[in-house]
N, C-alpha and C positions, 0 to 999 in steps of 0.2 A: 643626345648625350654629349656628342663631340662639341656642339655649340655651347652647352652649359659649362663644360670644362674650360673651353677657350675663354669664355666670358669671365670665369673666375680668375684665370691668370691675367687677364687684362686689368682686373681690379688690383691684383698684386703688383703688376707693373706700374700702375699709377701711384701706388703708395711706396714703392721701393726706394726712391731717393730720400725719403724722410730720415732713415737711420742707416748709417754705414758701419760695417763691422771692420775689424782690423784684419784684412786679408794679406796674404803674402804678396810681395811686389810681383806683378805679372810681367811677362816678357814685353818688350817694346811694342807698342801699338795694340796691345790686348787690354780690353776693358770688359765690363759686364755685357755690353751689347754685342761685342765680338764673340764672347764666350757663348751667348745664346745662339748667335748665327752658326757658330762652330757645332753646337749641339744639334741645331736644325739640319745642318748638312749631313750629319750622321744619321739622323732620323729619316731624311729623304732616302738615303741609301738603303736602310733597312726596310722602309716602307715599300720601295720599288722591288726589293729582293723578294719579299713575301707575296706581294701582289702578283708578280710575274709567275711565281711558283704555283700559286693556286690556279692559274690558267693552264699550267702544263701538267700538273700531277693530280691524281685522284687517290682516294683511300686505297684502291686496288693496287696502285703503283707502290705505295708504302708497304702494303701487305706482302707484295712480291719481293720487296727489298728486305723483308725479315723483321719489320717493325712490329712488336707485340701490340695487340689491340689496335689495329690500324684505323678502324673507324673512329675510335675515341681519340687517337693521335691526330687524325685529320681535323676533327672538331677543335682540338686545342690549337692546331696550327692556324686555323681560321681566327681564333681568338688572339693569337700573337699578332697576326696581320692587322687585326682591328686595333690592338694596342698601339702599334707603330703609327697607324693612320691618325689616331687620337693624339699621339705625341706631336706629330707634325702640325695639326690644327692648333694645339695648345701653344706651341712655341711661336707659330706665325702670328696668332692673335696678340700674344704678349709683346712681340716686337713692333707690331703696328701701333699698339697702344702707347708706345714711347716714341713714336714718330720714325721708326726704322723700317727700311724695306727688307722683308725677309729674303734670304738667299733662295734661289730657284733650284729645282730638281735638275740634276745632271743626267747624262746618259751613262749606262753601266754595262759591263760584260762580266758576269759572275763566274763564268767558266764551268759550271756544273753540267754534266751530261745525262745524269739519271738521278733517281730518288736518293740513292746512297751518297753520291757526291754532293747533292744538294744539302743533305743533313750534315756532312762534314764542313761545308762552307758556312752553314747556319751556326754551327757550333763555334767556329772561329769568330764570326761577326758579333755574336752576342757577347762572347768573352771580351772582345775589343771594346764593345759599347760600355761594358761595366768599367773597364780600365780607363776609358776616356772620361766618363763622368767623375770617376774617383780622382783622376789626375787634375781635373779642372777645378774641383771643389775648393781647394786652398786659395785660388785666385779670385773667387767670386766675392765682391765687396758687399752686395746687398743681401741681408738675411732672408728677404722674401725670395730672391732669385735662388739663393742657396737651397732653401726649402723646396722650391719647385724642381730644381735639378735633382735633389735627393729623392723626391717622390718618384721621379722617372727612373733613377738609378736602381732603386730596390726592385722595380718591376723588371728591368733589364736583367737583373741578377736572377730572378725567378725563371725568366726565359732561358737564360744560360744553363741553369741547373737542370731544367726539364730536358733541354736538347742534349746535354751531356749524357743523360741517362738513356737516351734512345740511340746512341751510337752503337756500332757493331765492331767489337764487343762494347758493352756499356762502360762509360766512364763515371767516376764518382760525381754525384751532383754537388758535393762540397769537398773538393780535394785538399784544401788547405785552410788553416784558421783565418787567413787574410787574403783579400784580393789584391791585385797588383795595380797601382796607379801608373799611368803613362802620360808623358808630356804631350803638348799639342802637336808638335812636328812628328813625333813618333806615331801618333794615332793617324795623322793625316797621311803619313807615308804608307800605312796599311790600307787606308781607304782609297788612296790614289791608284792602288793596284787594280781596282775595279772600275775606275772612272775612265770613260772613253772620250768625254767631251762635256762642256757645260755651255748653256746659252749665253748670249751677249749680255743679258741682264745680270745683275750681281749674282755670283754663284760661289761655289766652294773655293775655286781658284782665286777669288778676289779677297780672301781673308788675310792675306799676308803670310800664309804658312808655306813651308817648303817641304818637299818630299825627298827623303834619302833614297838611294838605289835599293831596290828590293832584293831579298835573299830567298832562294829556294833551298830547303834542307832535305837531305836524303840520308838514310831511307825514311819514307813517310811512316806514319803510325806512331805508336807509343815508344818513347825513349826512356831509358833508365840511366841511373848514375854509372859513369864509366864508359858509356857508349861513345864512339867516335863518329861524328856526323860530318857529312860533306856539305859545305855551304857554297852554292853557286850564286855569285852576285850578278845583277843585271848589267853592270858595267865594271870595268877594271877599277880597283881602288887600292890605295896603299894602307892596308890595315896591319897594325902591330899587336892589337889586343882585342879580346872578346869578353863581353860582360853579360851575365844573366841578370835581368832586372828582377828584384824581389822586394817584398815588403814584410816586415820592417827592416830587413837586413840590408837594403840598398843594393848596389851593384856588386855582384859576385864575379871575380875574375875566373876565366876558364882558359885552359891550355889551348893554344892555337898554333897552327902551322899553315904554310901556303903563301900564295901571293896572287896579285892580279885579280882575277875573278873567281878563283877556286881556293877554298880554305877548308881545313879539317879542325873541328872544334870538339873537345871532349866535355861531356856533361859532368860538372863538378858535384861533389857530395852535397853541397849546400843548395843545389837547385831546388826551387819550390815546386811541389807536386801540382799537377793540373796544367792549365794553359800558361806557358812560359814565353818570355820574350828575350831575344839575344841581339845585341848590337855589336858592331865592329867599330873600333876607334883607331885613330892615328897615333895615339900615345897612351901612356899608362895612367893618365889622370881619370878621375871619375867621369863617366859619360855625360856629356851635355850636347846641346845643339852645335856647339863650336868644334867638338872633336869627333863626333859620330860621323863615320863615312859610309855606313850601310846598315840597313835594317829598319825596324826589328824583323828578325826571323821569328815565326810563330811555331812553337813546339808543344807537344803534349807529353808531359813528364809523368811517369808511372805513379799512380796513386793507390789508395787502398783497394779500389776495384781491380786494378792490375794484379795486386798481391793475391786477391781472392781467386782470380782467374788462373794464376800460376799454381795455386794449391788445389784447384778443382778444374783440371783441364777438360773434363768431359761434361761440365755443367751446361745444360741447354737453356740459353737465355730466351730463346724464341720458340716455345712449345707450339706445335701445329694446332690448328683448329680441331675441335672435337668432330668425330665421325661416328655416326650411329651411337651417339651418347657416350662414346669412349674417348678419353684423351688421346690425341694423335701421337704424342711422344712415346707412348708405350708400344712395343712391338706386338704384332698380331700373333696369336697362338699358332703353332705349326699345324698344318692340315693333317699330318699323320700322328697327331698327338693321341695316345691310347685312350680309348673310351673308358669312362668310369665303370667299374664292375657293378652289375645289378645286385641289389640287396636281396637276400633269400626271403621267400615268402613264408609267412607263418603257416604251420600245418593245420589242415581242416579238422574240425571236431569229428570223432567217430560217429557213424550213422546209427549204431546200436547203443548209443550213450543213454543210460536210464533217464527217463523223464521224471520231472518233479510231480508229486501228486497234485491233482487239480485243486483240492481243498485241504487246508491244514486242519488237523483234528481240533475239535472244540476243547476249550480250556475247561477243567472241572469246576463245577459250581460248589460254593461253600455256603453253609448256613450263616445267617447274620450273627455277629458277635452279640452277646447280651449287653444291654445298655449298662453304662456305668452307673453305680448307685448315686442317688442325689443326696447331697448333704445340705440339711437346713439347720446347721449349728447356730445356736443363739449367739448373736453378736451383742456384746456388752454395750449398754448405753453409755457407760462411762469407762474410761481407761482406769485400770487398777492403780491405786496409789503406789508410788515407788517406795520400796522398802526403806530407802535411805532418807526419804523426805518425812518431815514431822507431820502429824495429823493437823496441827494448827500452824498458822503462819503469823508472823509478827503483825501487831496491830498498826494500822496506818491511820494517821490523822485522828487518833483517839477513838476509832470505831471499836465496837465490842466484838471480840473474836467469836467466830462461829463455833458452835458445839460440835463435838465429834458425832458422826452419824451413828445411830444405834446399830447393833450387830445385824439385825434382820434387814436393815435398809441398805447395807453395803452390797454393791454389785457382786454377783457371783461369776466366776470365770469357768467356762466349760472347756475341757480338753478332750 
């Protein structure tokens, strides 16, 4: 299957230069081939992430982490890993078809320590993948390349939705009406947090992209409007402004205080629910690669799932497995529960109850009824003439009228 899909993209790549669409002017040094290399570098990262996880975790690990239907989840996780491997093959084949050398896989450190932290990292990576493809779409000149990227984007979005729903507590699989596009350097800045090195052959670091200093936000978990978060930057920067990246609203300013490597940022009312991105800038202009000094920070903003959780604090998202055919989330009956009272027995029939006679008395016999008299009344051969009808009828066709019957020949009626 992988080979067939890769071959189909090779055919697309060969035909791509025929028609060009009106794309937005890309950043300097960025063309369709570089965008495909950029996409491939992200697919390498995701492919390695899932491949390594499948060697470290089993369905039992996810069950212990509280994932509902852990066996089914593990099966779906294997499918996600297969999808990412297919995306790598697909993009590599397309790049070779146009004479480009595909970027190589780098070395990574994803930082998770258990199944639960793996799920949290997977949630972030899939969300970033969606934003990466979405942000690159406007710069792709070839309609065929754009279609290929879109076909991958929709699958990454499904992965993201699925993984959001298995977080603890669950996050909405569709937290907002729109996903958020990110520019190349913002995406690369997030990917670079996991990259420990790349081979001497062309790799991610050879794409002409730059990484901004990373940001760690505290407290971790779900944030809501009005929360004040502490941002710790990987290195000291001179930041004066903070912006939440949204779509279609663009960059939303947020209140910021602090200096150097430590800042406090307040979540604004217009922050988009779901996975959000915050950048720090050196001035009040809209954020671009020229004025961003740190970020993006990745946040999870309260969505409709968080609202449900607030309204139903005791709701059990992870019911335990059944035991003895009984749902595990229901408490066992107390051992000293009073026994149900016995129902009273029906009284026995009295022993001297009169018995029924063995035989019923015979029914009286009656004489036969006399037979009904037989009537042999004479049936008239002719119906009597109606009193109102004349004895003779008009002559037809000149025939002679018949004479009236003599009195003795008239039929007699018996009553």
